[in-house]
Backbone bond lengths (Angstrom), bond angles and torsions (degrees), N, CA, C in turn:
res aa  C-N    CA-C-N  psi(-1)  N-CA   C-N-CA  omega(-1)  CA-C   N-CA-C  phi
1 M - - - 1.449 - - 1.520 108.81 -
2 K 1.362 116.76 136.59 1.450 121.39 -179.83 1.527 110.25 -70.17
3 P 1.328 117.36 141.37 1.458 117.91 171.08 1.522 108.73 -63.81
4 L 1.302 116.94 147.45 1.460 120.96 -176.96 1.510 112.16 -59.89
5 I 1.297 118.82 -37.22 1.457 121.29 -177.97 1.518 109.56 -65.01
6 N 1.334 118.30 -40.42 1.469 121.22 178.96 1.519 111.46 -72.36
7 A 1.313 119.07 -20.84 1.459 121.78 179.12 1.520 111.38 -83.93
8 G 1.323 116.77 0.60 1.450 119.19 178.56 1.516 112.91 87.50
9 I 1.336 117.86 10.47 1.461 121.74 -179.82 1.516 107.09 -121.24
10 S 1.295 117.18 121.15 1.452 121.45 -179.83 1.518 108.48 -109.49
11 P 1.335 117.53 106.72 1.462 118.30 179.85 1.516 110.36 -68.83
12 D 1.339 115.24 150.40 1.453 119.87 174.69 1.519 107.67 -65.06
13 P 1.330 116.66 145.13 1.462 117.38 176.48 1.525 109.00 -61.15
14 A 1.314 116.51 143.23 1.458 120.77 -178.62 1.523 109.42 -68.21
15 P 1.330 116.92 135.37 1.465 118.79 176.19 1.516 109.67 -60.17
16 M 1.300 115.27 155.03 1.463 121.13 -177.68 1.525 111.54 -54.92
17 S 1.336 119.03 -31.45 1.460 121.17 -177.66 1.523 111.79 -70.13
18 L 1.354 117.67 -18.12 1.453 120.34 -178.57 1.517 112.51 -90.80
19 I 1.338 116.80 -18.55 1.461 119.99 -176.96 1.525 108.34 -62.60
20 G 1.291 115.32 133.26 1.444 121.03 -178.71 1.518 112.83 93.47
21 N 1.348 118.17 -6.88 1.465 121.06 178.09 1.533 107.46 -119.99
22 P 1.337 118.04 91.13 1.464 121.45 -174.95 1.527 112.78 -58.39
23 A 1.312 119.62 -33.97 1.468 121.20 -179.01 1.520 110.26 -65.23
24 L 1.321 118.25 -42.94 1.459 120.63 179.59 1.523 111.40 -69.47
25 V 1.335 117.13 -36.76 1.465 120.57 176.96 1.528 109.26 -63.08
26 A 1.338 118.30 -44.45 1.472 122.31 179.46 1.520 110.65 -61.61
27 V 1.315 118.81 -42.50 1.471 121.81 179.20 1.516 109.93 -63.24
28 T 1.324 117.64 -41.05 1.468 121.37 179.52 1.526 110.56 -64.45
29 V 1.346 116.93 -45.72 1.469 120.79 179.97 1.523 110.42 -64.00
30 I 1.344 117.67 -45.23 1.470 121.03 179.43 1.519 110.32 -62.74
31 G 1.322 116.63 -39.68 1.468 119.74 176.86 1.508 111.82 -59.99
32 N 1.347 116.55 -41.81 1.463 120.45 178.21 1.523 111.27 -65.83
33 I 1.339 117.49 -40.02 1.461 121.24 177.59 1.523 109.72 -63.21
34 S 1.319 117.03 -45.10 1.465 121.01 179.69 1.515 110.90 -60.49
35 Q 1.327 116.98 -40.76 1.458 119.99 178.24 1.525 110.64 -64.23
36 A 1.334 117.30 -40.73 1.466 120.98 179.72 1.521 110.43 -64.30
37 I 1.336 116.50 -43.45 1.473 120.40 178.46 1.518 110.14 -64.87
38 A 1.320 117.33 -43.45 1.460 120.99 179.62 1.521 110.50 -61.75
39 M 1.345 117.78 -40.46 1.461 120.32 178.64 1.527 110.61 -64.09
40 K 1.337 116.86 -42.51 1.467 119.59 178.85 1.522 110.84 -64.80
41 L 1.323 116.58 -40.73 1.458 120.68 178.50 1.516 110.48 -64.40
42 N 1.329 117.35 -43.47 1.463 120.55 177.83 1.522 111.29 -61.64
43 T 1.337 116.74 -41.57 1.463 120.11 177.29 1.519 110.50 -61.71
44 F 1.346 117.22 -44.55 1.463 121.37 177.99 1.524 110.52 -60.35
45 L 1.326 116.98 -47.37 1.461 120.17 -178.80 1.518 111.40 -63.34
46 F 1.329 117.62 -39.82 1.451 121.03 177.88 1.528 110.44 -60.41
47 C 1.338 116.18 -47.50 1.471 120.48 179.68 1.524 110.83 -63.39
48 F 1.333 116.99 -41.49 1.461 121.07 179.90 1.527 110.47 -62.61
49 L 1.322 117.06 -46.01 1.463 120.45 -179.98 1.516 111.16 -65.58
50 A 1.327 117.41 -37.94 1.463 120.33 178.13 1.525 110.13 -63.53
51 L 1.343 117.34 -42.03 1.465 120.29 178.10 1.524 110.94 -66.33
52 S 1.322 117.42 -39.07 1.461 120.90 179.11 1.524 110.56 -62.79
53 E 1.334 116.10 -43.75 1.461 119.31 179.29 1.513 110.95 -64.96
54 T 1.340 117.12 -37.83 1.458 120.65 177.76 1.519 110.16 -63.35
55 A 1.343 116.67 -43.79 1.464 120.14 179.93 1.522 110.33 -63.74
56 Q 1.340 117.23 -40.27 1.451 119.87 179.69 1.522 110.93 -69.22
57 A 1.344 116.41 -31.07 1.455 120.01 -178.76 1.527 111.19 -71.46
58 E 1.337 116.92 -26.12 1.460 119.53 177.08 1.515 108.25 -67.49
59 S 1.310 115.88 130.65 1.458 118.05 -178.07 1.527 109.98 -90.70
60 F 1.315 113.95 154.36 1.459 119.83 176.63 1.517 108.66 -66.50
61 M 1.327 115.31 149.78 1.463 120.17 176.09 1.520 108.48 -65.64
62 T 1.315 116.42 139.32 1.464 120.26 174.34 1.524 108.28 -76.73
63 A 1.312 116.44 167.01 1.468 120.40 178.35 1.527 110.09 -59.28
64 Q 1.337 117.43 -40.21 1.459 120.86 -179.98 1.526 111.38 -66.28
65 E 1.327 117.32 -42.90 1.464 120.85 177.52 1.522 110.72 -63.07
66 F 1.326 116.34 -43.28 1.454 121.56 179.55 1.525 110.47 -61.61
67 E 1.334 116.53 -47.53 1.465 121.48 -178.90 1.532 111.15 -62.55
68 T 1.319 116.41 -44.97 1.466 120.98 -179.95 1.526 110.84 -62.19
69 Y 1.319 116.92 -40.30 1.463 121.50 -177.05 1.527 112.62 -74.05
70 T 1.331 117.59 -34.14 1.467 119.84 -170.73 1.527 115.76 -101.80
71 E 1.318 118.66 -30.97 1.474 120.48 -170.68 1.521 112.42 -56.74
72 G 1.337 114.69 131.48 1.461 121.88 178.19 1.523 113.93 84.23
73 K 1.332 116.99 8.00 1.462 120.46 -177.61 1.526 110.58 -126.26
74 T 1.316 114.23 159.77 1.466 122.05 172.03 1.520 107.05 -111.77
75 F 1.329 116.14 128.27 1.463 121.74 -179.40 1.521 109.38 -110.41
76 Y 1.314 115.26 138.69 1.457 122.32 176.15 1.525 107.44 -108.41
77 Y 1.335 115.62 130.53 1.462 121.52 -174.16 1.523 111.12 -115.91
78 G 1.325 114.58 148.72 1.444 122.18 175.04 1.513 109.84 -123.52
79 S 1.333 115.29 162.83 1.457 121.87 175.85 1.523 107.92 -151.34
80 G 1.315 116.59 126.91 1.458 120.37 178.42 1.519 114.02 60.37
81 G 1.325 117.31 30.47 1.460 120.70 178.43 1.516 114.67 84.82
82 N 1.328 117.70 4.04 1.464 122.00 -179.17 1.522 110.89 -120.43
83 A 1.334 115.77 154.14 1.462 120.39 173.10 1.528 108.01 -63.62
84 Y 1.327 116.34 137.54 1.463 120.29 -177.70 1.527 111.47 -115.48
85 G 1.326 116.93 -48.42 1.459 120.01 -179.02 1.512 110.60 176.87
86 A 1.322 114.78 -175.77 1.461 120.55 -179.90 1.519 108.97 -143.33
87 E 1.322 114.73 150.02 1.458 120.06 178.42 1.516 109.07 -136.45
88 E 1.327 114.24 132.29 1.456 121.83 175.62 1.525 106.98 -99.67
89 Y 1.321 116.03 126.97 1.462 122.31 -178.07 1.526 108.21 -102.92
90 L 1.314 115.45 112.48 1.457 122.91 -175.05 1.528 110.23 -100.06
91 K 1.327 116.91 177.34 1.467 121.31 176.88 1.521 110.71 -66.54
92 N 1.311 114.91 159.86 1.469 123.16 177.55 1.533 112.52 59.62
93 R 1.331 115.80 32.69 1.462 122.91 175.80 1.534 113.33 60.71
94 R 1.320 115.51 29.99 1.463 120.02 173.60 1.523 108.43 -91.31
95 V 1.340 115.75 150.48 1.465 121.53 -179.37 1.519 110.58 -137.32
96 R 1.312 113.87 161.78 1.466 121.85 174.12 1.536 106.00 -137.75
97 W 1.331 117.00 119.46 1.461 123.05 -176.05 1.523 110.84 -111.10
98 S 1.345 116.26 146.03 1.459 122.12 173.87 1.521 109.38 -146.11
99 F 1.332 115.54 143.69 1.456 121.29 171.85 1.527 109.92 -85.78
100 L 1.329 116.33 22.23 1.466 124.78 178.45 1.523 112.41 67.15
101 D 1.321 115.14 29.25 1.468 120.89 177.76 1.524 111.63 -109.71
102 G 1.333 117.36 7.92 1.461 121.83 -179.73 1.512 113.20 90.10
103 E 1.336 118.22 -15.20 1.458 121.93 176.76 1.520 109.14 -93.54
104 C 1.325 115.69 137.20 1.458 120.28 -176.40 1.521 110.94 -124.39
105 Q 1.306 114.77 150.80 1.457 121.92 175.14 1.528 107.49 -117.90
106 E 1.317 115.82 131.31 1.466 121.75 177.53 1.526 108.47 -89.05
107 G 1.319 116.41 148.36 1.450 119.30 178.50 1.515 112.13 -168.91
108 T 1.312 114.44 -169.29 1.458 122.48 177.63 1.528 108.13 -136.60
109 W 1.311 115.75 164.37 1.458 120.06 173.33 1.523 108.64 -127.61
110 Y 1.324 114.52 155.82 1.464 120.82 178.62 1.531 108.54 -153.13
111 P 1.350 115.73 152.71 1.467 118.34 177.76 1.526 110.29 -80.35
112 D 1.322 115.20 145.27 1.466 121.99 173.84 1.529 106.25 -139.48
113 G 1.327 115.71 92.08 1.462 119.95 -173.02 1.511 109.13 66.00
114 D 1.335 117.12 -126.11 1.467 122.29 178.98 1.523 112.77 -85.66
115 L 1.320 116.91 -1.56 1.461 120.80 -174.00 1.521 111.53 -101.67
116 I 1.325 114.83 158.48 1.462 122.81 171.31 1.525 105.21 -111.90
117 C 1.323 115.80 120.40 1.469 120.77 -177.17 1.520 109.94 -109.67
118 F 1.318 115.19 142.36 1.457 122.49 -179.39 1.518 108.53 -115.86
119 L 1.323 115.08 135.98 1.451 121.43 176.35 1.523 106.58 -124.84
120 Y 1.334 115.21 117.40 1.466 120.68 -176.72 1.517 109.84 -102.83
121 D 1.336 115.60 150.17 1.461 121.77 -177.28 1.523 112.33 -56.41
122 E 1.328 117.31 -33.33 1.464 120.96 -174.57 1.529 113.87 -92.02
123 S 1.344 117.57 1.84 1.460 120.33 -178.87 1.523 109.62 -140.55
124 P 1.331 117.63 126.16 1.469 120.02 -177.57 1.532 113.38 -78.04
125 N 1.332 118.14 -13.43 1.463 121.08 -175.65 1.522 111.28 -95.11
126 P 1.341 116.91 128.40 1.467 118.52 177.07 1.527 111.04 -67.73
127 Q 1.318 115.59 148.22 1.460 122.97 175.91 1.525 106.61 -114.66
128 C 1.320 116.05 112.77 1.464 120.81 -173.52 1.530 111.01 -105.93
129 W 1.322 114.21 135.88 1.451 122.69 -175.87 1.522 110.06 -130.74
130 S 1.321 116.10 149.43 1.465 120.77 167.17 1.527 106.16 -101.00
131 F 1.324 115.79 138.13 1.460 121.69 179.70 1.519 109.19 -119.07
132 V 1.325 115.61 133.28 1.459 122.59 176.99 1.523 106.79 -124.91
133 Q 1.316 115.57 136.79 1.459 120.64 176.04 1.522 108.19 -86.76
134 S 1.321 117.22 125.45 1.469 121.01 177.64 1.526 108.24 -116.85
135 G 1.305 116.40 177.87 1.458 120.53 178.14 1.513 113.06 -65.15
136 N 1.339 117.00 -20.44 1.464 121.54 -179.27 1.510 112.84 -107.99
137 G 1.309 118.71 13.15 1.465 121.84 -179.03 1.516 110.90 118.10
138 M 1.316 115.35 -163.94 1.464 120.40 -177.71 1.519 111.82 -81.51
139 I 1.327 113.91 149.93 1.455 122.00 169.76 1.515 105.64 -123.74
140 A 1.325 116.81 129.22 1.459 121.96 -177.19 1.526 109.61 -118.37
141 Q 1.328 115.82 131.95 1.463 121.70 177.77 1.528 107.88 -114.88
142 F 1.332 116.45 124.43 1.462 121.61 178.84 1.516 108.15 -71.09
143 E 1.318 117.19 113.50 1.463 121.56 -172.80 1.526 113.63 -89.87
144 N 1.334 118.06 -12.64 1.467 118.68 174.36 1.530 109.04 -65.20
145 D 1.316 116.63 -28.02 1.462 123.43 175.63 1.525 106.54 -151.97
146 P 1.358 117.97 85.51 1.466 121.07 -173.73 1.523 114.70 -57.00
147 A 1.323 118.21 -20.87 1.465 119.96 179.77 1.524 112.05 -80.86
148 S 1.333 117.57 -9.25 1.461 118.41 -170.51 1.517 115.10 -90.46
149 T 1.297 120.04 -56.88 1.460 119.50 -168.08 1.525 112.14 -135.05
150 T 1.325 114.72 129.22 1.462 122.21 168.37 1.516 106.45 -123.14
151 L 1.312 115.61 127.18 1.460 121.20 178.62 1.519 109.07 -113.05
152 Y 1.317 116.22 151.34 1.447 120.68 175.35 1.520 108.83 -132.93
153 E 1.310 114.44 146.63 1.457 121.30 179.78 1.522 109.32 -68.64
154 V 1.333 115.20 125.68 1.464 121.21 178.16 1.518 110.00 -101.29
155 D 1.328 116.03 -39.14 1.460 120.76 -176.80 1.515 108.56 -159.51
156 Q 1.324 115.58 161.45 1.452 121.00 172.19 1.516 108.38 -140.52
157 S 1.334 114.26 153.48 1.459 119.60 -175.02 1.527 109.38 -147.25
158 A 1.310 115.99 154.15 1.465 121.00 173.16 1.530 110.45 -85.93
159 D 1.336 117.21 -8.10 1.462 121.62 179.90 1.518 110.45 -76.23
160 P 1.352 116.42 145.80 1.471 118.80 177.72 1.524 111.36 -69.22
161 L 1.310 114.72 159.37 1.453 122.11 178.25 1.528 109.32 -70.53
162 L 1.319 117.51 138.66 1.458 122.03 178.82 1.530 108.90 -80.05
163 C 1.316 115.90 115.58 1.466 121.96 177.82 1.512 107.48 -124.49
164 L 1.340 116.53 125.11 1.471 120.47 -176.99 1.520 112.34 -83.14
165 G 1.306 117.92 -15.35 1.452 120.51 179.25 1.514 111.21 97.51
166 P 1.333 116.13 177.87 1.476 119.78 -177.25 1.522 110.83 -69.06
167 K 1.321 114.44 151.69 1.464 119.81 177.04 1.530 108.09 -74.78
168 I 1.323 114.39 129.05 1.456 119.96 -178.51 1.521 107.70 -121.86
169 G 1.295 115.43 140.55 1.462 118.78 176.31 1.533 110.57 122.46
170 V 1.297 112.71 -166.91 1.440 120.12 -174.48 1.505 111.42 -79.27
């Protein structure tokens, strides 16, 4: 077990009335440790709540902001520290998506309230996302199931997305 001083916790010296009573000294030391842990936890919770409020205070990108930021560019997205996919944003709100496997899906996007929804040729169901501009680029939250996917902008390019075309053959 680490000594308390090396663990970054300095217990108050035991009052003279506690000297000679190991049980009371232990209760005093444990009480001081509990207070130190509680203070650290409170500090963590305060910081967490402050960050949550800041994130909530950030407004979603409007359709105009989204269009201005993305049109004519290809964005590469990550999720959980891994490459996720890329989307090329074309004129007239057309898009081309790939999971970076060389296969691409054509589609369009449109605003729906605060969300940006994508409709791809191969899927009849719209996929709606909220986009927030951060200091490191866009952050996108999948709103059809907010617990499932958060994407973040990893890179952007003026180059078109690489699409190998449909699979042909046997």
